[in-house]
C-alpha positions as CSV (number, residue, x, y, z in Angstrom):
1,L,-13.6,196.1,-97.9
2,N,-10.9,194.0,-99.5
3,R,-11.5,195.5,-102.9
4,Q,-11.8,199.1,-101.8
5,S,-9.4,199.5,-98.9
6,N,-5.9,198.8,-100.2
7,R,-4.0,201.8,-99.0
8,R,-7.0,204.1,-98.8
9,Q,-9.6,204.7,-96.1
10,V,-13.0,203.1,-96.4
11,N,-15.9,204.0,-94.1
12,V,-17.2,201.1,-92.1
13,F,-20.4,200.5,-90.3
14,S,-19.9,200.9,-86.5
15,G,-20.7,197.2,-85.8
16,I,-18.0,196.1,-88.2
17,L,-15.6,198.6,-86.8
18,G,-16.2,197.2,-83.3
19,L,-15.7,193.7,-84.6
20,L,-12.4,194.6,-86.3
21,L,-11.3,196.3,-83.0
22,K,-12.0,193.0,-81.2
23,A,-10.2,191.1,-83.8
24,Q,-7.1,193.3,-83.3
25,K,-7.4,192.8,-79.6
26,Y,-7.5,189.0,-80.0
27,S,-4.6,189.1,-82.5
28,K,-2.5,191.0,-79.9
29,F,-3.6,188.6,-77.1
30,T,-2.7,185.5,-79.1
31,A,0.5,186.9,-80.6
32,G,-0.9,186.5,-84.1
33,A,-2.3,183.0,-83.7
34,F,-5.7,184.6,-84.5
35,D,-5.5,187.2,-87.3
36,V,-8.3,188.4,-89.6
37,T,-5.7,189.5,-92.2
38,A,-4.9,185.8,-92.8
39,R,-6.9,185.7,-96.1
40,P,-3.8,185.7,-98.4
41,V,-2.5,182.4,-96.8
42,V,-6.0,180.9,-96.5
43,R,-6.6,181.4,-100.2
44,L,-3.2,179.8,-101.0
45,W,-4.5,176.4,-99.8
46,G,-7.7,176.6,-101.8
47,F,-10.1,178.2,-99.4
48,Q,-12.0,181.5,-99.8
49,G,-12.0,181.1,-103.6
50,G,-8.4,180.1,-103.9
51,E,-7.1,177.1,-106.0
52,A,-6.4,173.9,-104.0
53,R,-2.7,173.2,-104.5
54,L,0.4,172.7,-102.4
55,P,1.9,176.1,-102.2
56,A,5.6,176.7,-102.8
57,E,7.7,178.1,-100.0
58,S,8.1,181.3,-102.1
59,D,4.3,181.6,-102.4
60,I,3.9,181.2,-98.6
61,A,6.5,183.8,-97.9
62,D,4.9,186.2,-100.4
63,A,1.4,185.7,-98.8
64,L,2.9,186.0,-95.3
65,S,4.3,189.4,-96.2
66,R,0.7,190.6,-96.6
67,V,-0.5,189.1,-93.3
68,G,-0.4,190.8,-89.9
69,W,-3.0,192.7,-87.7
70,R,-0.8,195.8,-87.8
71,K,-1.6,196.0,-91.6
72,M,-5.2,196.9,-90.6
73,A,-5.4,200.5,-89.7
74,L,-8.6,201.5,-87.9
75,D,-9.7,205.0,-87.1
76,T,-12.4,205.1,-84.5
77,G,-12.9,208.8,-84.9
78,D,-13.8,208.7,-88.6
79,S,-15.0,205.0,-88.5
80,T,-12.6,204.0,-91.3
81,L,-10.4,201.0,-92.2
82,T,-7.3,201.1,-94.3
83,L,-5.6,197.8,-95.3
84,L,-1.9,198.3,-95.9
85,E,0.7,196.4,-98.1
86,G,-1.8,194.2,-99.9
87,A,-3.5,192.9,-96.8
88,E,-7.0,191.4,-97.0
89,I,-9.4,190.5,-94.2
90,D,-11.3,187.3,-93.6
91,L,-13.9,187.4,-90.9
92,A,-14.6,183.6,-90.9
93,G,-13.0,183.2,-87.5
94,I,-15.0,185.9,-85.7
95,G,-18.0,186.7,-88.0
96,K,-20.3,183.9,-86.9
97,G,-19.8,184.7,-83.3
98,Y,-20.6,188.4,-84.0
99,A,-23.8,187.3,-85.8
100,V,-24.8,185.1,-82.9
101,D,-24.3,187.9,-80.5
102,R,-26.4,190.2,-82.6
103,C,-29.2,187.6,-82.9
104,V,-29.2,187.2,-79.1
105,E,-29.3,190.9,-78.6
106,I,-32.3,191.2,-80.9
107,L,-34.1,188.3,-79.3
108,R,-33.6,189.6,-75.8
109,S,-34.7,193.1,-76.9
110,H,-38.0,191.5,-77.9
111,G,-38.3,189.7,-74.5
112,A,-37.1,186.2,-75.4
113,E,-36.4,184.3,-72.2
114,S,-35.7,180.9,-73.9
115,A,-34.0,180.4,-77.2
116,L,-31.1,178.6,-78.8
117,V,-29.3,180.5,-81.6
118,D,-27.3,178.2,-83.8
119,L,-25.3,179.5,-86.7
120,G,-23.3,176.6,-88.0
121,G,-21.3,175.5,-85.0
122,N,-21.6,178.8,-83.2
123,M,-24.4,178.8,-80.6
124,F,-25.8,180.8,-77.7
125,A,-28.4,179.5,-75.2
126,I,-30.8,182.1,-73.8
127,G,-32.2,180.8,-70.5
128,T,-33.4,177.2,-70.5
129,P,-35.7,175.2,-72.7
130,P,-39.3,174.8,-71.4
131,G,-39.4,172.1,-68.6
132,R,-35.6,171.6,-68.5
133,E,-32.7,172.8,-66.5
134,A,-30.3,173.5,-69.4
135,W,-29.8,173.2,-73.1
136,S,-28.1,170.0,-74.1
137,I,-25.5,170.5,-76.8
138,G,-23.9,167.4,-78.5
139,I,-20.2,167.6,-79.5
140,R,-19.8,165.6,-82.7
141,D,-17.1,163.1,-83.1
142,P,-14.6,164.6,-85.7
143,E,-13.8,161.2,-87.0
144,D,-17.4,159.9,-87.3
145,S,-20.1,162.5,-88.1
146,N,-22.8,160.1,-87.0
147,E,-21.5,159.9,-83.4
148,V,-21.5,162.3,-80.5
149,I,-18.4,162.2,-78.2
150,G,-19.8,164.4,-75.5
151,K,-22.6,166.6,-74.3
152,L,-22.6,170.1,-72.8
153,L,-25.3,171.5,-70.6
154,I,-25.5,175.3,-71.0
155,T,-27.6,178.2,-69.9
156,D,-26.9,181.8,-70.9
157,E,-23.6,180.7,-72.5
158,G,-22.1,180.6,-75.9
159,V,-20.4,177.6,-77.5
160,A,-18.3,177.5,-80.7
161,T,-16.9,174.5,-82.4
162,S,-14.4,174.5,-85.3
163,G,-12.6,171.6,-86.9
164,N,-10.9,170.4,-90.0
165,Y,-13.2,167.5,-90.5
166,E,-15.8,169.3,-92.6
167,N,-14.0,172.0,-94.5
168,F,-10.9,170.7,-96.2
169,V,-9.1,170.2,-99.5
170,V,-7.3,167.1,-100.8
171,I,-4.0,167.9,-102.5
172,D,-1.9,165.0,-104.0
173,G,-4.0,162.5,-101.9
174,K,-3.4,164.3,-98.6
175,R,-6.2,166.1,-96.7
176,Y,-5.6,169.7,-95.5
177,G,-8.0,171.4,-93.2
178,H,-9.2,174.9,-93.5
179,I,-7.6,176.2,-90.3
180,V,-4.4,178.0,-91.3
181,D,-1.8,179.3,-88.8
182,P,-1.4,183.0,-89.9
183,R,2.1,183.0,-88.3
184,T,3.4,180.2,-90.5
185,G,1.1,180.1,-93.5
186,R,0.6,176.4,-93.1
187,T,-2.5,174.4,-92.3
188,V,-3.0,173.2,-88.7
189,D,-3.1,169.4,-89.0
190,H,-2.5,168.4,-85.4
191,V,-6.0,169.3,-84.1
192,L,-9.2,167.6,-85.3
193,G,-11.6,170.0,-83.6
194,V,-12.0,172.4,-80.8
195,T,-15.0,173.4,-78.8
196,V,-15.0,176.5,-76.6
197,V,-17.7,177.5,-74.1
């Protein structure tokens, strides 16, 4: 989509179109704190195939000029996407959740009453495990990967965890996490990890 959609319409599969519509909704709701068009600033820091380096202010400003959910034009009638002004999308913040939802949908359509879908920190518990009242999900300590700081008991719920403790780059001896604020173009360093049920 990024290669083919700069200023021209590209047909997209209905599931992806629905996902992009949800992404726009969340971008509006969060006033841009979540934005799938953040790829230009994410790459600046060395993620998504970029080169790990401390970006200059001018580079951040240039990348930010290509970020913003309004630069993603979706046409539900024709099922098309057009990316404007050099925008690029990055579905890392929403894609795993979509994949989990699809897995759950398929499992339930085949009659599954008990299953735990886990796609790298994004989970959904269908029913309960045999002989138990709920699924027990451990929340890893972001400062010590061998420790668990808490447990959640879930049934027919989703859980997503993201943090800067696994995916990071080191630039000039300082560690920068992969979570980038699309409004500022800078990495988010004041949060170690977040878990949402």
